[in-house]
C-alpha positions as CSV (number, residue, x, y, z in Angstrom):
1,M,17.1,41.4,-15.2
2,L,14.3,39.6,-13.3
3,A,12.1,39.5,-17.3
4,N,15.0,37.6,-18.8
5,A,15.0,35.1,-15.7
6,G,11.2,34.6,-16.5
7,F,9.6,36.1,-13.4
8,D,6.2,37.1,-14.0
9,D,5.0,41.0,-13.7
10,P,8.6,42.2,-13.3
11,R,8.1,45.4,-12.8
12,R,5.9,45.1,-9.9
13,L,8.8,42.5,-8.5
14,A,11.3,44.9,-8.8
15,R,8.8,47.3,-7.0
16,R,8.7,45.0,-4.1
17,I,12.1,44.2,-3.9
18,L,12.7,47.6,-3.7
19,A,10.2,48.4,-0.7
20,I,12.2,45.5,1.2
21,A,15.6,47.6,0.7
22,T,14.0,50.8,1.3
23,G,11.4,49.8,4.3
24,A,8.6,51.8,2.0
25,A,5.4,51.0,0.9
26,P,5.6,49.4,-2.8
27,T,2.6,52.3,-3.2
28,E,5.5,54.8,-2.2
29,I,7.6,53.4,-4.2
30,F,5.2,53.5,-7.4
31,A,4.3,57.2,-6.7
32,H,7.8,58.3,-6.6
33,P,10.4,56.5,-9.4
34,E,12.3,59.5,-9.1
35,R,13.6,59.0,-6.0
36,E,17.3,57.8,-5.1
37,L,18.9,55.1,-3.2
38,L,21.1,55.6,-1.0
39,Q,24.0,53.4,-0.5
40,A,23.0,51.4,2.1
41,E,19.6,50.9,0.3
42,Q,21.0,50.0,-2.8
43,A,23.2,47.3,-0.9
44,S,20.3,46.0,0.2
45,F,18.4,45.9,-2.5
46,G,21.2,44.1,-4.8
47,A,21.5,41.1,-1.8
48,A,17.6,41.0,-2.1
49,L,17.5,40.6,-6.0
50,A,20.8,38.1,-5.8
51,R,18.4,35.9,-3.3
52,V,15.0,36.8,-5.9
53,L,16.9,35.3,-8.7
54,A,18.0,32.4,-6.7
55,R,14.4,31.8,-6.8
56,E,13.7,32.7,-3.0
57,P,10.4,34.1,-2.1
58,L,9.6,37.4,-1.0
59,S,8.1,36.2,2.0
60,R,11.0,34.0,3.1
61,I,13.3,37.3,3.0
62,T,11.1,39.3,4.5
63,G,10.2,36.8,7.1
64,T,6.3,37.4,7.0
65,R,2.9,36.4,4.9
66,E,-0.2,37.7,5.0
67,F,-2.9,35.5,5.3
68,W,-6.6,36.3,5.7
69,G,-6.0,40.1,6.1
70,L,-3.2,39.2,9.3
71,E,0.8,39.4,9.2
72,F,2.3,35.6,10.1
73,L,6.1,35.5,11.2
74,L,7.3,32.6,8.9
75,S,10.3,30.0,10.1
76,R,12.3,27.3,8.5
77,D,9.8,24.8,10.0
78,T,6.5,26.5,8.8
79,L,5.2,26.2,5.5
80,D,4.7,29.3,3.7
81,P,0.6,30.1,3.8
82,R,-0.6,30.6,0.4
83,P,-4.0,32.1,-0.7
84,E,-5.6,28.7,-1.6
85,T,-5.7,27.3,1.8
86,E,-8.0,30.5,2.7
87,T,-11.0,28.2,1.6
88,V,-10.3,26.1,4.4
89,V,-11.7,29.6,6.4
90,E,-13.8,30.3,3.8
91,A,-15.6,26.7,3.9
92,I,-15.9,26.6,7.8
93,L,-17.4,30.2,8.2
94,A,-19.9,29.4,5.9
95,R,-20.8,26.4,7.6
96,V,-20.7,28.0,11.1
97,P,-22.3,31.2,10.6
98,D,-22.6,32.0,14.3
99,R,-19.8,34.3,15.3
100,R,-20.7,34.2,19.3
101,R,-20.7,31.0,20.4
102,P,-17.4,29.5,22.6
103,Y,-16.7,26.5,20.1
104,R,-14.0,24.7,20.2
105,I,-11.8,24.7,17.1
106,L,-8.9,21.7,16.6
107,D,-6.4,22.4,13.8
108,L,-4.1,19.8,12.5
109,G,-0.7,20.4,11.4
110,T,-0.9,24.1,12.7
111,G,2.3,25.5,11.1
112,S,2.5,29.3,11.0
113,G,-0.8,29.0,13.2
114,C,-2.4,30.5,10.1
115,L,-5.9,28.4,9.8
116,L,-6.3,28.4,13.5
117,L,-5.7,32.1,14.1
118,A,-7.7,33.1,11.3
119,L,-10.7,31.5,12.6
120,V,-10.5,32.1,16.5
121,S,-9.9,36.1,14.8
122,E,-13.6,35.2,13.4
123,Y,-14.9,33.8,16.4
124,P,-14.2,36.0,19.3
125,N,-15.9,33.6,22.0
126,A,-14.0,30.5,20.3
127,Q,-10.7,28.4,22.0
128,G,-8.3,27.1,19.9
129,F,-6.0,24.5,19.6
130,G,-3.2,23.4,17.0
131,V,-1.2,20.6,17.0
132,D,2.4,19.9,15.1
133,M,4.8,17.7,14.9
134,A,7.4,20.4,14.5
135,V,8.6,21.8,17.8
136,G,9.7,24.9,15.8
137,A,6.4,25.3,14.0
138,A,4.5,25.0,17.1
139,A,6.7,27.9,18.5
140,A,6.4,30.2,15.8
141,A,2.4,29.4,16.1
142,R,2.8,30.6,19.5
143,H,4.8,33.7,18.8
144,N,2.1,34.9,16.1
145,A,-0.9,34.1,18.5
146,L,0.9,36.5,20.8
147,R,1.4,39.1,17.9
148,L,-2.0,39.0,17.0
149,G,-3.4,39.6,20.5
150,L,-4.8,36.0,20.6
151,G,-2.6,34.1,23.1
152,D,-5.5,34.0,25.4
153,R,-7.0,31.8,23.4
154,A,-5.0,30.2,20.9
155,H,-3.0,26.8,22.6
156,F,-0.4,24.8,20.7
157,V,0.8,21.4,21.3
158,V,3.7,19.1,19.7
159,G,1.9,16.2,18.2
160,D,1.4,13.5,15.9
161,W,-1.7,14.4,13.9
162,T,-4.6,13.1,16.6
163,E,-2.7,11.1,18.8
164,S,-2.0,13.9,21.1
165,I,-5.3,16.0,21.8
166,R,-8.4,14.5,23.6
167,G,-11.8,16.0,23.7
168,R,-14.4,17.2,21.3
169,F,-14.1,19.9,18.7
170,D,-17.0,22.1,16.9
171,V,-14.6,22.4,14.4
172,I,-11.3,20.9,12.9
173,A,-9.0,22.3,10.6
174,A,-6.1,20.7,8.1
175,N,-3.7,21.5,5.8
176,P,-1.6,18.3,5.9
177,P,1.6,17.5,3.6
178,Y,-0.3,15.9,0.5
179,I,2.4,16.1,-2.2
180,A,3.0,12.9,-3.2
181,T,7.2,12.0,-2.6
182,P,8.4,11.5,-6.2
183,E,6.4,14.9,-7.3
184,I,8.8,16.8,-4.6
185,A,11.5,16.9,-7.2
186,R,9.5,18.5,-9.8
187,L,7.9,21.7,-7.5
188,P,9.0,24.8,-8.1
189,P,12.2,25.9,-6.8
190,E,10.4,28.3,-4.9
191,V,8.5,25.6,-2.5
192,R,11.2,22.6,-2.8
193,N,13.7,24.7,-1.5
194,H,12.2,26.8,1.1
195,D,9.2,25.0,2.6
196,P,10.1,22.5,4.9
197,R,10.0,18.9,3.3
198,A,8.0,17.9,6.6
199,A,5.2,20.0,5.4
200,L,5.2,19.1,2.0
201,D,5.8,15.1,1.4
202,G,2.4,13.0,1.5
203,G,4.0,10.0,0.8
204,M,4.3,7.9,-2.3
205,D,0.6,8.5,-3.2
206,G,0.4,11.9,-0.9
207,L,-2.3,10.5,1.4
208,V,-0.4,9.3,4.1
209,A,-1.5,12.2,6.2
210,Y,-5.1,11.9,5.2
211,R,-5.3,8.5,6.4
212,T,-3.7,9.0,9.9
213,I,-6.8,12.1,10.2
214,A,-9.9,10.0,9.2
215,A,-8.6,7.3,11.8
216,G,-8.8,9.7,14.1
217,I,-10.8,12.5,13.8
218,P,-14.5,10.3,14.4
219,D,-13.2,10.5,18.0
220,L,-12.9,14.3,18.0
221,L,-16.0,15.6,16.4
222,S,-18.5,16.9,18.3
223,D,-22.3,15.9,17.1
224,N,-22.6,18.8,14.5
225,A,-19.3,19.2,14.2
226,V,-17.3,20.2,11.0
227,F,-14.5,19.1,9.0
228,A,-12.8,21.2,6.3
229,T,-9.0,20.0,4.7
230,E,-7.2,21.4,1.9
231,I,-5.9,18.9,-0.6
232,G,-4.2,18.4,-3.6
233,S,-6.2,19.4,-6.9
234,T,-6.3,15.5,-7.9
235,Q,-7.3,13.9,-4.7
236,A,-11.0,14.6,-4.3
237,D,-12.0,11.5,-5.0
238,A,-9.1,9.6,-2.6
239,V,-9.7,11.9,0.0
240,T,-13.2,11.7,-0.2
241,A,-13.1,7.8,0.4
242,L,-11.2,7.8,3.1
243,L,-13.5,10.3,5.0
244,R,-16.4,8.0,3.9
245,G,-14.6,5.1,5.4
246,V,-15.0,6.1,9.0
247,N,-18.9,7.3,8.5
248,L,-18.2,10.8,8.0
249,S,-20.6,12.6,5.5
250,V,-18.7,14.0,2.7
251,E,-19.7,17.6,1.0
252,P,-18.9,18.1,-2.5
253,V,-15.4,19.4,-3.5
254,L,-15.0,23.2,-3.1
255,P,-13.0,25.3,-5.4
256,D,-10.0,27.8,-4.7
257,L,-9.9,30.9,-6.6
258,A,-8.3,29.2,-9.7
259,G,-11.3,27.1,-9.8
260,L,-8.9,23.6,-8.9
261,P,-10.5,21.5,-6.4
262,R,-9.4,22.5,-3.0
263,C,-11.4,21.9,-0.4
264,I,-13.1,18.9,1.4
265,V,-15.6,19.0,3.9
266,A,-17.1,16.3,6.4
267,R,-19.1,16.2,9.1
268,P,-20.2,12.8,11.5
269,I,-23.3,11.6,9.8
270,R,-26.5,12.0,12.4
271,L,-29.4,9.7,12.9
272,D,-32.6,11.2,12.8
273,E,-35.7,10.4,15.8
274,Y,-36.7,7.2,13.5
275,G,-33.2,6.1,13.5
276,Q,-32.7,6.7,9.8
277,D,-29.6,8.5,8.9
278,E,-29.7,11.9,8.1
279,E,-27.4,13.6,5.8
280,P,-26.9,16.9,7.0
281,G,-27.9,19.8,4.4
């Protein structure tokens, strides 16, 4: 049935659905295919299978998603975190190697809190701040922080990008909505029908959030700060131009595991002792 419906690797998907129905690990399902399902498990399997065939992601069925080795609870107000977003975490860790310092970290458009909490988990003395326009998303992020034991170092506010936050930060991360409005109808149903539209819709050209963020982040970056943002695979030149337009130094775009342009890193331009622009290496 799953194969006929066009799903990739239907056997693996079936094992994952069985795992949901039985509460067993997928490896246990694989190791014991002869096990008979209880009546309640059969009903649970049938219900989960129907939802998958209707193109509902497994993460929405279980209500959880793993990101950076951490388990996050999802809500209807949060984007479903995807593996390519880990490129942003990797970029920051590579450029801010001292894990011991008490950094101030800001996550714009925090959603489930996955970016901020992944970073706070890697920097044990850091304080993190997440901003989201959706009240439900900020509440979900707070709940995830508490579940992960990071609630004392991760704080969340409801606000409009950079307008609701003050101070300077050593690290700013973002994964804003970047799908152009006309393209949303062409997204896979797993995304189009189950991720919140506000977390997807980047306006007619996909760049509305980047313009707002670019206008606000120069006042939030400390002198040696790093800003890293996820981008759509065709947006590198446009986002680079926006960030350079507010006098940030922009590094070459970073690819995700699929080789697609995925992350842009920018920093404040520093002046050396002779007053010349010094591009950070």
